[in-house]
C-alpha positions as CSV (number, residue, x, y, z in Angstrom):
1,M,33.8,-70.9,-71.1
2,K,33.0,-68.8,-68.0
3,I,34.8,-70.0,-64.8
4,I,32.3,-70.0,-61.9
5,G,32.1,-71.7,-58.5
6,E,34.9,-72.0,-56.0
7,A,38.2,-70.6,-57.3
8,A,40.2,-73.2,-55.3
9,T,38.1,-76.0,-56.9
10,F,39.1,-74.9,-60.4
11,S,42.8,-74.6,-59.5
12,A,42.7,-78.0,-57.9
13,H,41.1,-79.5,-61.0
14,L,44.0,-78.4,-63.1
15,A,46.6,-79.4,-60.5
16,K,45.2,-82.9,-60.0
17,T,44.9,-84.0,-63.6
18,Q,47.2,-86.7,-64.8
19,D,49.3,-84.1,-66.6
20,N,50.0,-82.2,-63.4
21,Y,49.5,-78.8,-65.0
22,F,51.5,-77.0,-62.3
23,S,54.5,-79.3,-62.3
24,Q,57.7,-78.3,-64.1
25,A,58.9,-81.9,-64.0
26,S,56.1,-82.9,-66.4
27,G,57.0,-80.2,-68.9
28,V,53.6,-78.7,-68.5
29,E,53.7,-75.2,-66.9
30,A,51.3,-72.4,-66.0
31,R,52.6,-68.9,-66.7
32,G,51.1,-65.5,-66.4
33,Y,51.1,-62.8,-69.1
34,G,49.4,-59.5,-69.9
35,K,49.8,-55.8,-69.4
36,L,47.9,-55.9,-66.1
37,C,50.6,-58.1,-64.5
38,P,52.6,-55.2,-63.0
39,A,49.5,-54.0,-61.1
40,L,49.2,-57.5,-59.6
41,G,52.8,-57.8,-58.7
42,L,53.5,-60.4,-61.4
43,Q,56.4,-60.6,-63.9
44,E,55.3,-61.5,-67.4
45,G,56.1,-65.2,-68.1
46,E,56.3,-66.0,-64.4
47,L,55.4,-69.5,-63.3
48,I,52.1,-69.7,-61.5
49,S,51.5,-72.1,-58.6
50,E,48.2,-73.6,-57.7
51,A,47.9,-71.3,-54.6
52,V,48.8,-68.2,-56.7
53,F,46.3,-69.2,-59.3
54,T,43.6,-69.5,-56.7
55,N,44.4,-66.0,-55.4
56,L,44.3,-64.5,-58.9
57,L,40.9,-66.1,-59.7
58,S,39.6,-64.7,-56.4
59,G,40.5,-61.1,-57.3
60,R,43.7,-61.1,-55.2
61,N,47.4,-60.7,-56.0
62,P,49.9,-63.6,-55.6
63,A,50.4,-62.6,-51.9
64,G,46.6,-63.0,-51.2
65,N,45.8,-59.3,-50.9
66,K,42.6,-58.0,-52.5
67,V,43.1,-56.0,-55.6
68,V,39.4,-55.7,-56.6
69,A,36.6,-54.5,-54.3
70,R,34.8,-57.8,-54.1
71,E,35.1,-61.3,-55.4
72,H,32.9,-61.8,-58.5
73,K,30.7,-64.8,-59.4
74,V,32.6,-65.2,-62.6
75,H,36.3,-65.7,-61.9
76,G,37.5,-65.6,-65.5
77,I,37.1,-67.0,-69.0
78,D,38.8,-70.2,-70.2
79,L,39.8,-70.2,-73.9
80,V,41.5,-73.1,-75.6
81,F,43.8,-72.8,-78.6
82,S,44.3,-76.2,-80.3
83,A,46.9,-77.1,-82.9
84,T,45.7,-79.2,-85.9
85,K,46.1,-83.0,-85.4
86,T,49.1,-83.2,-87.8
87,V,50.9,-80.4,-85.8
88,S,50.2,-82.3,-82.6
89,I,51.6,-85.6,-84.1
90,A,54.6,-84.0,-85.6
91,A,55.5,-82.0,-82.5
92,L,55.0,-84.8,-80.0
93,L,55.6,-88.1,-81.8
94,T,57.0,-88.3,-85.3
95,E,59.3,-85.2,-85.8
96,R,59.8,-84.6,-82.0
97,D,60.8,-81.1,-83.0
98,L,60.6,-78.7,-80.1
99,R,60.5,-75.8,-82.5
100,I,57.0,-76.9,-83.5
101,V,55.9,-76.6,-79.9
102,E,57.6,-73.2,-79.6
103,A,55.8,-72.1,-82.8
104,H,52.5,-73.1,-81.2
105,D,53.3,-71.2,-78.0
106,R,54.3,-68.1,-79.9
107,A,51.2,-68.2,-82.1
108,V,49.0,-68.4,-78.9
109,L,50.8,-65.6,-77.2
110,D,50.8,-63.3,-80.3
111,T,47.0,-64.0,-80.7
112,M,46.4,-63.1,-77.0
113,R,48.4,-59.9,-77.4
114,E,45.9,-58.9,-80.1
115,I,42.9,-60.0,-78.1
116,E,44.2,-57.9,-75.2
117,A,44.6,-54.8,-77.3
118,R,41.2,-55.1,-78.9
119,C,38.9,-56.8,-76.4
120,A,40.1,-55.8,-72.9
121,A,37.5,-53.5,-71.4
122,A,35.9,-52.4,-68.1
123,R,32.4,-51.6,-67.1
124,R,32.0,-48.1,-65.6
125,D,28.8,-46.8,-64.0
126,L,28.1,-43.3,-65.3
127,I,25.7,-41.2,-63.2
128,N,23.2,-39.4,-65.4
129,G,20.9,-37.7,-63.0
130,P,18.9,-40.4,-61.2
131,Q,19.9,-43.1,-63.8
132,R,23.0,-45.3,-63.6
133,E,24.0,-46.4,-67.1
134,P,26.7,-49.0,-67.6
135,R,29.4,-48.1,-70.2
136,S,32.2,-50.2,-71.6
137,V,35.6,-48.6,-71.9
138,Q,38.6,-50.0,-73.6
139,T,41.5,-50.6,-71.3
140,G,44.0,-52.8,-73.3
141,K,45.0,-54.6,-70.1
142,L,44.5,-58.2,-69.1
143,T,46.2,-60.8,-67.1
144,Y,45.9,-64.4,-68.4
145,V,47.4,-67.7,-67.4
146,L,48.6,-70.0,-70.2
147,V,48.7,-73.7,-69.6
148,R,49.9,-76.0,-72.4
149,N,49.0,-79.7,-72.6
150,G,49.9,-82.4,-75.0
151,F,47.1,-85.0,-75.2
152,N,43.3,-85.4,-74.9
153,Q,40.9,-87.6,-73.0
154,D,41.4,-90.3,-75.6
155,R,45.2,-90.3,-74.9
156,D,45.8,-89.1,-78.5
157,P,48.4,-86.4,-79.3
158,H,46.6,-83.0,-78.9
159,L,48.8,-80.0,-78.5
160,H,46.6,-77.3,-77.0
161,T,46.8,-74.4,-74.6
162,H,44.2,-73.3,-72.0
163,V,44.2,-69.5,-71.6
164,V,42.5,-68.4,-68.4
165,I,41.6,-64.7,-68.7
166,L,41.2,-63.3,-65.2
167,N,38.1,-61.3,-64.4
168,M,39.9,-58.0,-63.9
169,T,41.4,-55.1,-65.8
170,E,42.7,-51.7,-65.0
171,Y,41.1,-48.3,-65.8
172,Q,42.5,-44.9,-64.5
173,G,44.7,-46.7,-62.0
174,Q,41.9,-48.8,-60.5
175,V,41.6,-52.6,-60.9
176,L,38.0,-53.4,-62.0
177,A,36.0,-56.3,-63.2
178,L,36.5,-57.2,-66.8
179,D,33.7,-56.5,-69.3
180,G,33.8,-59.8,-71.2
181,Q,31.1,-59.1,-73.7
182,Q,33.5,-58.9,-76.6
183,I,35.2,-62.1,-75.6
184,M,32.0,-64.0,-75.1
185,R,30.3,-62.8,-78.2
186,F,29.2,-65.2,-80.9
187,G,31.9,-65.9,-83.5
188,F,34.8,-64.9,-81.2
189,N,36.2,-68.4,-81.0
190,K,35.9,-69.0,-84.7
191,S,37.6,-65.7,-85.8
192,W,40.4,-65.8,-83.2
193,G,41.0,-69.5,-83.7
194,A,41.5,-68.8,-87.4
195,A,44.0,-66.0,-86.5
196,Y,45.9,-68.4,-84.3
197,R,46.1,-71.1,-87.0
198,A,47.3,-68.5,-89.6
199,K,50.1,-67.4,-87.3
200,L,51.1,-71.0,-86.6
201,A,51.1,-72.0,-90.3
202,A,53.3,-69.0,-91.0
203,R,55.8,-69.9,-88.3
204,L,55.9,-73.6,-89.5
205,K,56.7,-72.4,-93.0
206,E,59.5,-70.3,-91.6
207,L,60.9,-73.5,-90.1
208,G,60.9,-75.2,-93.4
209,Y,57.8,-77.3,-93.0
210,S,55.2,-77.7,-95.8
211,V,51.5,-77.2,-95.1
212,S,48.5,-77.8,-97.4
213,D,45.1,-76.3,-97.2
214,T,42.1,-78.6,-96.5
215,K,38.4,-78.1,-96.4
216,G,36.8,-75.4,-94.2
217,G,39.7,-73.1,-94.2
218,M,41.9,-75.6,-92.3
219,W,45.3,-76.9,-93.2
220,R,47.6,-79.9,-92.4
221,M,51.4,-80.5,-92.1
222,D,52.6,-82.6,-95.1
223,A,55.2,-84.2,-92.9
224,V,52.5,-86.4,-91.3
225,A,51.0,-89.1,-93.5
226,P,47.2,-89.2,-93.7
227,E,47.2,-92.8,-92.3
228,V,49.0,-91.6,-89.1
229,E,46.6,-88.6,-88.8
230,L,43.7,-91.0,-88.9
231,E,45.2,-93.4,-86.4
232,F,45.5,-90.7,-83.8
233,S,42.1,-89.0,-84.4
234,S,39.9,-91.2,-82.1
235,R,37.9,-88.4,-80.8
236,T,37.1,-87.0,-84.2
237,A,36.0,-90.5,-85.4
238,R,33.6,-90.7,-82.4
239,I,32.2,-87.2,-83.0
240,E,31.5,-88.0,-86.7
241,K,29.8,-91.3,-85.7
242,V,27.5,-89.4,-83.3
243,K,26.8,-86.7,-85.9
244,A,25.8,-89.3,-88.4
245,H,22.7,-89.9,-86.2
246,G,21.6,-86.3,-86.7
247,V,23.2,-84.9,-83.5
248,W,24.3,-81.2,-83.6
249,E,28.1,-80.9,-83.7
250,M,28.5,-79.1,-80.3
251,T,26.3,-81.7,-78.7
252,A,28.3,-84.5,-80.3
253,W,31.5,-82.8,-79.0
254,R,30.1,-82.8,-75.4
255,V,28.8,-86.3,-75.3
256,T,32.0,-87.8,-76.6
257,R,34.2,-86.3,-73.9
258,R,35.8,-88.8,-71.6
259,R,37.2,-88.5,-68.1
260,K,41.0,-88.3,-67.8
261,D,42.6,-91.2,-65.9
262,P,44.8,-89.8,-63.1
263,N,46.7,-93.1,-62.9
264,R,48.1,-93.0,-66.4
265,G,51.2,-90.8,-66.7
266,E,52.7,-88.9,-69.6
267,Q,55.5,-91.5,-70.1
268,N,52.9,-94.3,-70.5
269,V,51.1,-92.2,-73.1
270,L,54.2,-91.6,-75.1
271,A,55.1,-95.3,-75.0
272,A,51.6,-96.2,-76.2
273,W,51.9,-93.7,-79.1
274,R,55.1,-95.3,-80.3
275,E,53.6,-98.8,-80.1
276,R,50.6,-97.7,-82.2
277,L,52.8,-95.9,-84.7
278,A,55.1,-99.0,-85.0
279,R,52.1,-101.3,-85.6
280,L,50.6,-98.9,-88.2
281,Q,53.9,-98.7,-90.0
282,A,54.4,-102.4,-90.0
283,G,50.8,-103.1,-91.2
284,T,51.0,-100.4,-93.9
285,T,54.4,-101.4,-95.4
286,G,53.5,-105.1,-95.0
287,Q,50.6,-104.6,-97.5
288,G,53.0,-103.1,-100.0
289,Q,51.6,-99.6,-99.5
290,A,53.7,-96.4,-99.2
291,E,55.8,-95.9,-96.1
292,V,54.0,-94.1,-93.3
293,A,57.1,-92.9,-91.6
294,T,57.8,-89.2,-91.9
295,G,60.9,-87.3,-92.5
296,N,62.3,-84.0,-91.3
297,P,61.9,-81.0,-93.5
């Protein structure tokens, strides 16, 4: 998704959500990465405040000094890397294993390193007589801000990371606007999403977790029972209900979005998850069915 409009508005949107994206206290942080960081005066992995993020989106360095000739209409591109539902549940509720979150973080960052190497490009105007022809040149340099979050609008476990790629790159020592054609092309999200999931699955296996393939090239963690996965898949259930009426999948995804409630904090969400899990376990075992509780690998 392209980021347009007021840069400060987009920064404030992240900062004022119930997750408080820019608060270390909540465990949700915004950090900057990419080979363009040195040219902007950033250290890789550095925490990004709301004010710094606004400057970066506006084509400025953290101190507020311009690094590009002019502020562009498009401030950046927002990508989202989402863990599968079973990974989200295991990481945040049943296993409570921080190594799973770290595996997600590493898979996102490794995928972005590849995207940076292959898709970072600048547009240069070449003068050919009276004609000015745009040309894309590979640069291999980006700056992107990673913001991890743990739940969705339905308050279900949803481990995902927003990656905001800034609209700038560097070519021959000059900071220029990013040529985002490769990143915005059809099929980009599908192919790089698959790359991320493959990296995540490999890391989980290294940790000793078992994963099983499902339909459509997806997979699930075997440590999470199907009943638990279904319980915490409210959004998916609503999307499927809308699709059953002949609605296109992307349209169904949009119309089922809900506004986040700024008055409900992270601790309340975790407590609600535990209550739902306890009720599910009690109801399942009470009917003589298999235990829903999961075990460590």
